[in-house]
C-alpha positions in Angstrom: 114.4 123.5 105.8 116.6 125.1 108.4 118.6 122.5 110.3 121.5 122.5 112.9 124.2 120.1 113.7 125.7 119.8 117.3 129.3 118.9 117.1 129.8 117.9 120.7 133.5 116.9 120.6 134.0 118.5 124.1 130.6 117.7 125.5 127.7 120.1 126.0 126.3 122.4 128.7 123.5 125.0 128.8 125.8 128.0 128.7 127.9 126.6 125.9 124.8 126.0 123.8 123.4 129.5 124.4 126.8 131.1 123.6 127.1 129.1 120.4 123.6 130.1 119.3 124.3 133.7 120.0 127.5 133.3 118.0 125.5 131.8 115.2 123.2 134.9 115.0 120.7 134.9 117.8 120.0 138.3 119.2 121.4 138.8 122.7 119.3 141.9 123.6 116.1 140.1 122.7 117.1 137.2 124.9 118.0 139.6 127.7 114.5 141.2 127.4 112.9 137.8 127.8 114.9 137.0 130.9 114.1 140.4 132.4 110.4 139.7 132.0 110.6 136.5 134.1 110.9 138.2 137.5 114.2 136.7 138.5 115.6 140.0 139.7 118.5 141.9 138.2 119.9 139.2 135.9 122.3 140.4 133.1 123.7 138.4 130.3 126.9 139.2 128.4 129.1 137.3 125.9 132.8 137.9 125.3 135.4 136.5 122.9 137.7 133.9 124.3 140.2 131.3 123.2 140.4 127.6 123.8 143.6 125.9 122.7 144.0 128.5 119.9 140.4 128.5 118.7 138.0 131.4 119.1 134.7 131.0 120.9 132.0 133.0 122.8 131.9 132.8 126.5 128.6 133.5 128.2 128.6 135.3 131.5 125.5 135.6 133.8 125.5 138.3 136.4 122.8 137.3 138.9 121.7 138.1 142.5 122.6 135.6 145.2 119.8 133.2 146.2 119.4 129.9 148.0 116.0 128.9 146.5 115.3 125.3 145.4 112.4 125.2 142.9 109.8 122.7 141.9 108.6 122.1 138.4 105.4 124.2 139.0 107.6 127.1 140.1 109.6 127.0 136.9 106.3 126.8 134.9 105.1 130.0 136.6 108.4 131.8 135.7 108.2 130.7 132.0 104.5 131.6 131.7 105.3 135.0 133.1 108.0 135.6 130.5 107.3 137.7 127.4 108.4 135.2 124.7 106.9 133.5 121.6 104.6 130.6 122.4 106.8 128.1 120.5 109.8 129.1 122.6 107.8 129.0 125.8 106.7 125.5 125.0 110.2 124.4 124.2 111.6 125.8 127.5 108.9 123.9 129.4 109.8 120.7 127.6 113.5 121.1 128.6 112.5 121.2 132.3 109.9 118.5 132.1 112.6 116.2 130.5 114.9 116.9 133.5 112.1 116.4 135.9 111.3 112.9 134.4 114.9 111.9 134.7 115.2 113.2 138.3 112.0 111.5 139.3 113.3 108.2 138.0 116.6 108.3 139.7 115.1 109.5 143.1 112.1 107.2 142.9 109.5 109.9 143.1 107.1 111.8 140.8 107.8 114.8 138.6 105.7 117.2 140.7 107.7 116.3 143.8 111.1 116.7 142.2 113.1 119.6 143.8 115.5 121.2 141.4 118.8 122.0 143.0 121.5 122.9 140.5 119.1 122.9 137.6 116.7 125.2 139.5 119.3 127.9 140.0 119.0 131.1 138.1 121.8 130.4 135.7 120.4 127.1 134.6 116.9 128.7 134.1 118.5 131.4 132.1 120.5 128.9 130.0 117.4 126.8 129.0 115.0 129.7 128.5 117.7 131.6 126.5 118.3 128.5 124.3 114.6 128.1 123.6 114.3 131.8 122.6 117.5 131.6 120.5 116.3 128.4 118.8 113.0 130.1 117.9 114.9 133.2 116.5 117.1 131.1 114.2 114.0 129.2 113.0 115.7 125.8 113.2 113.3 123.0 112.4 115.4 119.9 112.9 118.7 119.1 114.6 121.3 116.4 114.4 124.2 115.7 116.7 127.5 113.8 117.0 128.1 111.2 119.8 128.6 113.1 123.0 131.4 112.5 125.6 130.5 112.7 129.2 133.9 112.9 130.8 135.2 110.8 133.7 136.0 111.0 137.4 133.7 112.2 140.2 131.8 115.4 140.9 130.0 116.8 144.0 126.3 117.7 143.7 123.6 118.5 146.3 123.2 114.8 147.1 126.9 114.1 147.6 129.8 112.8 145.5 128.8 110.9 142.3 130.5 109.5 139.3 130.5 111.2 135.9 128.0 111.2 134.3 125.8 112.3 137.1 122.7 110.1 137.6 120.2 112.5 136.0 122.6 113.1 133.1 123.0 109.4 132.5 119.3 108.9 132.6 118.8 111.8 130.0 121.4 110.2 127.7 119.7 106.7 127.6 119.7 105.7 123.9 122.2 108.4 122.9 125.6 107.3 121.5 128.3 108.2 124.0 131.8 109.1 122.8 134.7 107.7 124.9 136.6 110.2 127.1 138.9 109.9 130.1 139.2 113.6 130.9 138.4 113.9 134.6 135.8 116.6 134.4 132.0 116.8 133.8 131.9 117.4 130.0 128.1 117.0 129.7 125.8 118.6 132.2 122.2 117.8 133.0 121.1 121.0 131.2 123.2 120.2 128.2 121.9 116.7 128.1 118.3 117.9 128.3 118.7 120.4 125.6 120.5 118.0 123.3 118.1 115.1 123.7 115.0 117.4 123.3 116.2 119.1 120.2 118.1 116.3 118.3 116.3 114.0 115.9 119.3 111.8 114.9 122.8 111.2 116.2 125.7 110.5 113.9 127.7 112.2 111.2 126.8 115.6 109.9 123.9 115.4 107.4 123.9 116.8 103.9 123.5 120.5 104.4 124.5 123.9 103.1 126.1 125.6 106.1 125.1 129.3 106.5 126.4 130.1 110.0 128.7 128.5 112.6 128.6 129.3 116.3 131.2 128.4 118.9 130.3 128.3 122.6 133.1 128.0 125.1 133.2 126.1 128.3 134.7 127.6 131.5 137.6 125.2 131.8 140.6 124.3 129.6 141.0 120.7 128.6 144.4 119.0 128.1 143.7 117.4 124.8 141.1 119.5 123.0 139.5 122.9 122.8 136.6 123.1 125.2 134.1 124.3 122.6 130.7 123.4 121.4 130.3 123.9 117.7 126.8 124.4 116.2 126.5 124.5 112.4 123.3 126.1 111.1 122.1 125.9 107.5 119.7 124.5 104.9 119.1 120.8 104.5 120.1 119.6 101.0 117.5 117.6 99.2 118.7 114.0 98.8 117.0 111.3 97.0 116.4 108.4 99.3 117.8 105.0 98.2 116.2 101.7 98.9 118.4 99.3 100.9 117.8 95.6 101.5 119.7 92.3 101.6 119.8 89.4 99.1 120.8 85.8 99.4 123.8 84.8 97.2 123.9 81.1 96.4 126.9 79.6 94.5 128.1 76.3 93.3 131.0 75.0 91.2 130.0 72.7 88.3 132.5 70.6 86.2 130.6 67.5 85.1 127.4 68.8 83.6 126.6 69.9 80.1 125.8 73.4 78.9 122.3 72.2 78.2 121.8 71.2 81.8 123.1 74.5 83.1 120.9 76.4 80.7 117.8 74.4 81.8 118.6 75.0 85.4 119.0 78.8 84.8 115.5 78.9 83.1 114.0 77.0 86.1 115.6 79.4 88.6 114.2 82.4 86.7 110.7 80.8 86.8 110.7 80.5 90.6 111.7 84.1 91.2 115.5 84.4 91.1 116.5 88.1 91.1 119.6 87.3 89.0 121.5 84.3 87.7 124.9 84.3 86.0 127.8 82.0 85.3 131.6 82.5 85.1 134.2 80.1 83.7 136.6 78.8 86.4 139.6 76.5 86.7 138.9 73.6 89.0 141.0 70.9 90.6 143.0 68.6 88.3 143.0 71.4 85.8 139.5 70.7 84.8 137.5 73.7 83.3 134.3 74.4 85.2 131.5 76.8 85.7 130.7 79.0 88.7 126.9 79.3 88.9 125.7 82.3 91.0 122.1 83.0 92.0 120.8 86.1 93.7 117.5 85.5 95.5 115.3 86.8 98.2 116.0 85.1 101.6 112.5 83.7 101.7 113.1 81.9 98.3 116.1 79.9 99.5 114.3 76.5 99.7 113.0 76.8 96.1 116.4 77.7 94.7 118.1 74.9 96.6 115.6 72.3 95.2 116.3 73.3 91.6 120.1 73.5 92.0 120.4 70.1 93.6 117.9 68.5 91.2 119.0 70.0 87.9 122.8 70.4 88.3 123.9 67.4 90.4 126.0 69.6 92.7 127.0 68.1 96.0 126.9 71.3 97.9 125.9 75.0 97.9 127.5 78.1 99.4 125.4 80.9 100.9 125.9 84.4 102.1 123.7 87.3 102.8 124.8 90.5 101.0 123.5 94.1 101.5 122.6 96.1 98.4 121.4 99.6 97.5 118.9 99.9 94.8 117.4 102.9 93.0 113.7 103.6 93.1 112.1 102.2 90.0 108.7 101.6 88.4 107.3 99.7 85.4 105.7 102.0 82.8 104.0 101.6 79.4 105.2 103.9 76.6 103.3 104.7 73.4 105.5 104.2 70.3 105.0 103.9 66.5 104.7 100.2 67.0 102.2 100.2 69.8 102.6 100.0 73.6 106.0 99.1 74.9 106.9 98.2 78.5 109.9 99.8 80.2 111.5 100.4 83.5 112.0 103.9 85.0 114.6 104.6 87.7 115.4 107.7 89.6 119.1 108.6 89.9 120.6 110.2 93.1 120.8 113.5 91.2 117.0 113.4 90.7 117.2 112.6 87.0 115.0 110.0 85.4 116.4 107.1 83.5 114.3 104.9 81.2 115.1 101.5 79.7 112.6 99.7 77.4 112.1 96.0 77.9 114.3 93.8 75.8 111.6 91.3 74.9 109.3 94.0 73.4 112.2 95.7 71.5 113.4 92.4 70.1 109.8 91.5 69.0 109.4 94.8 67.2 112.9 94.5 65.5 112.2 91.0 64.2 108.6 91.8 63.1 109.6 95.0 61.2 113.1 94.0 60.1 114.8 96.8 62.1 118.0 97.0 64.0 117.5 96.4 67.7 119.5 99.5 68.7 117.3 101.7 66.4 114.2 100.4 68.1 115.6 101.0 71.6 116.7 104.6 70.7 113.2 105.4 69.2 111.3 104.1 72.2 113.5 106.0 74.6 112.8 109.2 72.6 109.1 108.5 72.8 109.3 108.2 76.6 111.3 111.4 77.1 109.1 113.4 74.7 106.0 112.3 76.6 107.7 113.1 80.0 108.7 116.6 78.8 105.2 117.2 77.6 103.8 116.2 81.0 106.2 118.5 82.8 105.3 121.4 80.5 101.6 120.8 81.2 102.2 120.6 84.9 104.1 123.9 84.8 101.3 125.6 82.8 98.7 124.3 85.3 100.7 125.7 88.2 101.1 129.1 86.4 97.3 129.2 85.8 96.7 128.4 89.4 99.0 131.1 90.6 97.3 133.6 88.2 93.9 132.5 89.5 95.0 133.1 93.1 95.9 136.7 92.2 92.5 137.4 90.6 90.4 139.7 92.9 87.5 137.8 94.5 84.2 139.5 93.4 82.4 138.2 96.5 85.1 139.6 98.8 85.1 143.0 97.0 81.3 143.2 97.1 81.4 142.4 100.9 84.0 145.1 101.4 81.9 147.6 99.5 78.9 146.7 101.7 81.0 147.3 104.8 82.0 150.7 103.5 78.4 151.7 102.7 77.1 150.5 106.1 79.9 152.2 108.0 79.1 155.5 106.3 75.6 155.3 107.7 74.1 156.8 104.5 76.3 159.8 104.8 77.3 161.5 101.6 81.0 160.9 100.9 82.5 163.7 98.9 85.2 163.4 96.3 87.5 165.6 98.4 87.3 163.1 101.2 84.9 165.1 103.4 81.6 163.8 104.7 78.3 165.6 105.0 76.2 164.4 107.9 72.5 164.4 108.5 70.9 165.0 111.8 72.1 165.0 115.4 73.4 162.1 117.4 70.7 160.1 119.2 70.4 160.8 122.9 72.6 158.6 125.0 74.7 157.3 122.1 78.4 158.0 122.1 80.2 159.6 119.3 81.5 157.0 116.8 85.2 157.4 116.2 86.7 157.5 112.8 87.5 154.1 111.4 90.2 152.9 109.2 89.5 150.1 106.7 92.3 148.2 104.9 91.2 147.1 101.4 93.3 144.7 99.3 93.1 144.8 95.5 95.4 144.7 92.5 96.6 147.6 90.4 97.4 147.3 86.7 101.1 147.4 87.3 101.1 144.7 90.0 99.9 141.4 88.7 101.9 139.3 91.2 101.2 141.0 94.5 98.5 142.7 96.5 98.6 146.2 97.8 96.8 147.8 100.7 94.9 151.0 100.2 93.5 152.8 103.2 90.4 154.9 103.4 89.5 157.0 106.4 86.1 158.6 107.0 84.1 159.8 109.9 81.4 157.2 110.5 79.2 159.4 112.7 75.9 160.2 110.9 75.4 163.3 112.9 78.7 165.1 112.2 78.2 168.0 109.8 81.9 169.1 109.9 84.1 167.9 107.1 87.0 165.8 108.2 90.6 166.3 106.9 90.5 165.8 103.2 92.3 162.7 101.8 94.8 162.9 98.9 93.1 162.5 95.5 94.9 159.2 95.1 93.3 157.9 98.3 89.9 159.3 97.9 87.0 156.9 98.5 85.8 155.1 95.3 84.3 151.9 94.2 86.8 149.1 94.1 87.9 148.2 90.6 87.4 144.9 89.0 89.9 143.6 86.4 89.4 145.6 83.2 87.9 148.5 85.1 91.0 149.9 86.8 92.3 153.4 86.5 94.9 153.9 83.9 
């Protein structure tokens, strides 16, 4: 899956985003063609290399006619619908503007259809968002992630007067988004940048596991005192990671120095019976130099009362310590394995690398070892080999089934071929198709009926040398039943013929 990561260390704006996507491989002439089809007048896009605190980036320049128009959402929809662009890109561009309209409607206390776009309705903002939608579709990015985003500080002047940074609409767009601190007195994140970021981004945080293929740098118009004013977008393939399971457990501990080993052993057995996840002991040195035992129980939080009851009742401890501890566990499952000694239970876990690990149950292994007079380790090794042999056999069977399925998909469909032959015969209107590609017609055209043009039929079938792909063969004939003149002969290799079934192909 193709993914992208927005590294917004200097904020984000629409022009920075479009410049970064062009730098990452989006086609500028195609974006220019889309903008030209919107009817905005003579709008021209160009990008140039620039430097921000020693780092290279692309700077987007939009040459546009002067205008004083303020647009509504319906006006923007008309412009986007007029544009010649893929439907996915068109839908994405509309979502950008609808997201801004919702934010503006909320801060101004009105409805989306009554929101009047000022700065966002200008030509350059429209070009930014439509261009980003087209570039995003070109790069075939399916999911995006982003870093926390700084907004800047200070005040800016907008159509409604002087406001603090972030501007009201920008702040509304960034609700729920992690904000990085910044005291730079400029607007680092604009409404268009915030709309693009929040619409495209699925998660905010560190960069995900990915294989980076391309990196684009989009430059802002101003220099910053403490950082390069660049937006970095990393595009690449998501790496397949095996999900781990995470939860928390209750850790219960007590120090014991005046109970016998038998009492501790009995208490441990009772703890296992009521569902303890793990129980273990450690020797410790207690006050007055007395040797003691640290008893630790791992349990589910909901089992706390049952564990408390047993520990107080069976050990005589005067107090217990608790803490909740996070843990990460591998996916696992209980399986049964066929062995020379019958069915043996075992536990299968999946490692982060995707490998499978198997461990047979100790109780079953010890029973077999005692019953047959074998070494415990020999039994464990043999049962593990039984499991992995069966697993390999299943994988081989699965691979063979997939191969058979792929082979079946490549077999020609007799029904489809028969239908195509029927179409061929019907289209010829009982004309005699000669082997040199010409057609002999019979009779004159009926009065009032137009001449029927030649038709081209695309027929798919397999050749002997191509078992893994289909090839198109084209046949052209004159379908008019009244034409007596031969048409241009086809090459012998493309002359009309019955379509071959497997085993009947030409050599």
